[in-house]
N, C-alpha and C positions, 0 to 999 in steps of 0.2 A: 876549520870550524864546521861542525856538522849543521846541516839545515833541517828544520822541522817542517814537515809537509802536513798541512791540514786537509784531511779528507772528509768531505761532506757525505754522510751516509744517505743512501737512497731509501725509498719506501720499502723495497724488498730486502734490505739489509736487516730489518727488524725481525725478531722471532715471530713465528706464526701466531702465537697467543696474543702478542701486542697488535699485530695486523688485524686480527679478528675483533679485538676491542675497539680499534679505530673504525673499522668498517661497520661495527654494530651501532655507531652513532648516525649512520646515514639512513635516509628514508629509502623507500623502494626505488624511486627514480634514481637516486644517487647510487644505489647498489647496481642497478642495471647499467648505468654509465661506467661504473668502476669495472664491470666485467669486460668492457670494451677497451680498457687501458692496455692490457697485455695478457698473454696466456697465463702467466704466473699468478696475477691477481685473480683471474677467473678461477684458477684451480684452488686458491685459498677460499674463495666464496663457495665453490662447489663442495669443499670439504666440510662446510658448516651446515648442519641440518637446521640450526636456528635461523641462519640467514636465508636459506632456501625456502623454509616455511614462511618467512616474512614475504618473500617474493611471490610464492604461490598464492598466499592469501590475497594479495593485491591483483595478481594475474586473473584469478578465478572470481574475484570480487566476493570473497567468502568472509563470514564472521567467525572469529576464533571460538573454539569450544570452551565454555567456562569450566573451571576446575570444580570437580565434584568428589566427595568422599567415595573411595572404592573404585574410582575410574582412573585408568592409566592415562595420564595427561603428559607423558614424556613427549618431547618434540618429535622423535622418530615415529611414535605411534600416531600423533596428530597429523604428521605429513602423510603417512600411509592412509589414514582415514579420509583425509581431504581428497587425495587422488582417487581413492576407491569410489567416493561419492560422486565426484565429477565424471568418472567413467560410467557409473550407473545411470546418471542423467543422460549422457551422450548415447548410451545404448538402450535407454528406456527399460532398464532392469531394476526391479524393486522387490522388496519383501512385503507380502500382503499379510497384515495382521488380522486376527479373528474379528469379525464384525461385532459391534457392541450396540445393543438395543437401547434407545432413549425415548422419552415421551415425544409425541409429535408436536413440534412448535407451531402454534396456531397463528401468531402474528408478532410483529415487533421483534423478531429475532435478529441477532447480529453476531458477527465474528470479530475477534480481536486476539492477536497473538496465539492462534491455535485453540482458543476457547470460544465455545458457543454459548450465548446467553439469550434467554427469553422469559417473559413473565409467565407465571403459572396462575391461571385464572382461579379465583376463589381462595387462593392460599396466601395472598398478600406478600408475595416474594418474587424476586427475579432469580431464576435458577441458572446455574452455570455448569457446563459440562466440558471436560477435557480428557481425551484419551491419552494415556501415557504408559510407558513400560513399567512392568511390575517392579523391576529392580535393574541394576546395571549389568547383571549377569544373566538376564532372561530375555527371551523374545516375546513373552506373554504380555498382552495388553490389558490394562485395567481402566476403569472409568473413575475419574475423580469428579465428584459431584458435590456442590455446595450452593447455598442460597444467600441472598441479601434481602432482609426483611424490609418491608415498606409499610408505612402507616396511613398513607393516603394514595389516591389514584395518581399513577405516574403518567405524565403526558409524553415524556421522552426520557431516554437514558443513553449513556455511553460508558465505556469502561476501557481500562488499560491494564492488563495483567502485569506488564513489566514494571508498573508503578504502584501496583496493588491499589488501584483507584477505580471507583465506580461513581459516576455523577448522575444524580437524579434531577429531573425537571418536573416540579409539581406546581399546580395552580395555587396562587396565593389565596388566603382567606378573603371572604366577602368584606368589602369596606376598606381594604388596603389600597395604597396608591401605586402599587406595582402589580405586574402580571404573574410572575413566577418566583418561586423559591428555587435556588440552585444549590443542591446539597452535595457536599463532597464527603464520600464515605470510603472506608477501607473495603477492598474487595474480598479479603480473606477473613475479616473479623467484623462483628456486629458493633461498630463504633465509627465515630468521625475519623477521617484520615488524619494521622498524627502530624503530617507536614502542612496541612491546610491552615492558613492564617485565620480564616473564618470558616467555620463548618457550614454556614449558610450565607449566601449573598442574594441580593435582589436583582431581578431582571426586568428591564423596561419600566423603570420607575419614572412616573410622571411624563411618560412619552406617548401614551396611547389612550384611546377611548375604551375604558374597561367595560363599559356597558354593552358594546358590540364587538368585544374582542373574541375572535375565533380564528386564530392563525392556522394555516394549513401546513401540517407536517413539518415541524422545525427540523433544520439540518444542523448537526453539531460535529465538532472535531476536537480531539485531544492531541496535543503535541508538547511533550515535556512539561514545562510550567504553565502552559497556556491551554485554555478551554474557550471555545467560541461557539456561538449559536446564531444561525440565520433564521429570522422570523420574516415570513413573506406576506405581503399584501395586508398589512396591519393598519387599522383605522387610527388616525391621529386625532387629538382633542380638538384641534382647530378645523377639522374637516379634511377630506382627502385621505389618501393612504400612502404608505411607504413600506419599503423593505428595510429591516434593521439587522445589522451584524454587530453583535456585542461580544467582546473578548475580555477575559479576565486572566491575570496571572494569579493563580490560586495559591501560590506559595509566597507571594510578595507581601511584605509588611505594610507597604503603602497602598496595598490593594489596587495595583495597576489595573485599569480597565479602560476600554475605549468603545465608542459607539459610532458606527458608520451608517449613514442613511442613504438608500438608493431609491431612485424613481422607479415605481412599479412598471412604468412604460418600457423600461430597459429589460424587464423580465429576468431579474437575477435568479439564477437557478441553484447555485451551489457554491461552496468554497472549500478550501483545504489548506493546511499548513505545509509549506515546503521545507522550511528550516525554522529555527527559533526566532529568526528575524524577518522571515518573508512568508507571505501567504498569497494564494491565488483565488480570485473570484471569477465565476463564469456567468455570462448572460447569453441570450440567444444570438448575440452578434460577435462577442469577443471574449478573450481572456484578459483579466486585469491583474497585474502583479503589484502587490503592496509591500511596503516595509513598515515594521512596527517602530514608532518613534516614542521611546520611553519618556523622554523629558517632557513631552507635551501630551502624553496619553492619547495619541492619535495614530491613524494610518496614513502613510504617504504613498500616493500612487506613483509608481516608477516607470511602468511601461504598459502599453496595451497592444495585444495581438489579435488581429482579425481572424476569425474562423473562416474556413473556406466558404465562399458565397454559394447560396442555393439558387436554383432557377425560380422564376416567379411562380406563385401559388404554393410554394413549399416553405416550411419553416421548422426550426428546431423546437421540439415540443418538450422534451425532458432531458436534462444533462446532469450526469452524476460523476463523482470521482471514486476511484479506489483509494481509500485512505492510506497514508504512509505511516506504518507503525513507528513509534518513537524509538524503540530499541534498534530499529534498522534504518534510522534516518540518514546515517552516513553510508548506508549499504544500497538501498533501493535507488536505482539510477534512472528509472522510467516511471511515468505516471500514465494511468489508463483513464481516459475520459470517454464515458459512454453517452451517446447522443441518439435520441429517438427523433424521427422526422415524420411529419404528417402534412397532408395537403394534397391538392390536385385530385387525381382519380385513384389514389392509392387505396387498395382494399385492406391492407395491413400497414402498420407503422414500422418501417424498417429501422434497424438500429445499426449505427456505425460506432466502432471503437477506435479512438485515436490514441496511439502511444506517443507520448511526448518525452523527449530526452530531458531528464532532470539532472543536469550537470551545471554546477555553479559557474564554471568558466563560460559555458554556453549562454547562460542567463545574463551574465555580465556583458558579454559581447553583444547580445541582442539589445540590452539596455543602452549600451554605447551607440549602437547603430540607430536606435530610435531617437536618442538625444541629438546626434549629429544631423539627422534628417529633419526632425520636427521641433527641436528645442526641448525644454523641460516639460515633462508629461503632466497634463492636467485633465480634468474631466472633459474639457472642450477641445483638447488637442487631437491631432490625427493619430490613428492607430497604425501600427506596423502591418503592412499588407501581408496576406498569407504567402504570397510569392517570395517575400523577403525572409521568412523564417520557417514556414511549414515544410516544404519539400525536403529540406536537408536535415530536419530534426524530428521528424515524426514518421509514423507508419499507420496506414488506415486498414481496417478490416471491416467488411460488411457482413452483417448478420440478418437473419430473417426477422428477428424480433429480439427484445431484451431477454437475456438468459443469465441467471446468477452463476451458472457453471462456465462462465467465460472469463478469461484473462485475469486469473489470480496472479499476483506479482510477488516475487521475492528476489531482490538483487536485480540482475539483468534478465532474469528468467521469468517466463510466464507459462501458465498451464490452463488449458481449456478442454472441455469435452466438445467434440465436433459431431454435428449431425442433428437429427430430429430429437428434441429434448424429451419426447415421450417414449423413446426407445433406448436400448443399450447403445452406448457410444464409446469410441476409443478416446484416450487422453492424448492431446497434442501438446508437446513441450516446445517452446520457442526460446532460443537463447540469443539475446541482443548484445552480448558481451563482445566488444570490438576485438579484444585479444583472441577470443575463441574463433571469431570469423577469420582473422588473419591466419591463425594456426591451421584452420581447415583448408584455406586456400593453398598454403605451402606444403600441405600433406602431413602436418603434425597431428597426433591424436587419432582417435578412431573415426572412421567414416561409416561404420556399421549403422544402418537404420537412419542416418542423418542425411539431410540435403540442405544446400545453401540456397536461400531465397534472397535475391537482390535484383536490382533493375526497377523499372517504372511500375508503380502500383496501378492495377487496373482502375480506370475511371468509372464514374457512375453517372447515369443520365440525370440524376437529381442535382448535380453540382455544376456551377459555372467554372470554378477553379480546378486546375489539374492537381492531383495529389503528388506528382513528381516521382522521383526515384525512391525516396523514403529510406529508412534505416534498414540495412541488411541484417539478416538473422539466420540461425541454424534451426532446423525443424526436425523433431523426432516424434513418431506416433507409436503408441503401444498397440500390441496385437489384441490384448484383452479389452473387453468393452464393459461399461459400467452404466447402471441405472441410478441416476442421482438428481436431486433437486437443487443442490448448492454445494459449494466447495471452498476450501481455503488452502493456501500453501505457506509453509513456515519452515525455513531452513531446508533440510533434506527430505521433508515430509509433505505429502499431499493428503488432506483429510476430506473425504467425500461424505456428504449427508445423503446417504443412499436409502432406498426404500424397496419394499417387496410387498406385493399383494398376496396375502394368504387366504386361500379359498377353502371352505369346509362344507360338508354336507351333513345335515341333521335329519333325523327321522322322527316324526311325531308318533304319538300313540296310535293314531288312525292309520299309520303306515304311509303318510305323505312325506315326500322329500322336500326339503327347503335348502337353498344355497345361501351361504353367508360369506362375506369377504371382509378382511381386516387389513388396514394399511400399517405395516410394521416399518418404523423408521429407525435408523441407526448410523453409527460411524463406520466407515470403511477406510482403513489407514494404509497408505502406500509409503514405505520407507525406501528412499533411494540412497543406499549406503553399501 
């Protein structure tokens, strides 16, 4: 009688097509672990451009290129483009587009998603400017320009190109019980935003003394469905003053909103969204991490981080964030916090920039550390000391003074012009990607023009706390120098707001010479691809 032998097939007995289908369901970390199973599995993965592209996107912390008509979006082409762009950043090699002249922004200008916006005086509109390629087959750059009409004086505005959204803050009419109208408009069309549940909502209703209401420079932030405004040192109806942080879900049918009140003595400086569920508030002493509680329309304080302590007679004067663009909220892994310091015998106010690791796992670990040490966080609980969180998750840079051409962020990468801001300066590119740092150490990739910065951050005489070793990074500097007043970084592009002083000589009828000069402002675009 013959015997039947049951043979259990192994993974490698399947056809390659089935193996690729199975492997395609793994995330990047699963694919990397699968490569370590055996040589045969690794060869299968290496044979798939789709799987390699998925790994490369995670390795370089890159955003996939969206599909566009007329653009070759095949996986081999995307892989090649990604590797070329990364090589260009590492070598500081770029294509310089022709400069584009724009009107000189007088005040209240801001960047978002590679777009520059500012009010045009006397024309009752906010103008928007964006340099872009003429078409997918040309290197020529054109200027896209449009405007948003306004019917009353705008006290403050913000916008998000990725969501086709512009938000205007205008003073309420006399006799109203609230301070501001918050208006949600389409960025590209002259109409209310189609996804806004209410085209206009009220800010600070029945919360303040309107007769003496004169808040100093509101701070705002847009992140996905949320819009928030910080009003500082506002007079209350019952006397005294307070700082108010008001947040709306502008798409919510139940018009989710919450209002958090801070004591002005804490000197709340700024805030910013980290995710759809978390935001950070900074005062002159600490960083406060909050969670949005939808069921109660409130903010819940989850952890407090002490800033590095200053020596006596010195204090933090002005603290600001580099906002995280919503379209890159899963991509940008660091936050830049700019801090001006004054006091003592300083003749100028030095500025320090603190890069903070924006990693969800890191934040959760720090929250757990704080809870284990001090219990549930409240306004009266202790803050996590700088020594427990700062040295391993941050990197400090000292500047002579605040400079808009410093520390633009996209992903793990930052860009700054270094040197005297009134002269031509080189562009310094810093890459905090830990995978790239490891690659550099083991000799993978190019070392041309790059250097590794690690080890203890130089201390400053202004601080009591040590900065520690800080985050390691790779640094590259361009040979070319630029004259610029501001800049932004988006994807593989750096856009400089450059200027040139044009001098001319005129001759009067009497034969007398006169000299005139004109400041010409424009975009200078550097494409790293």
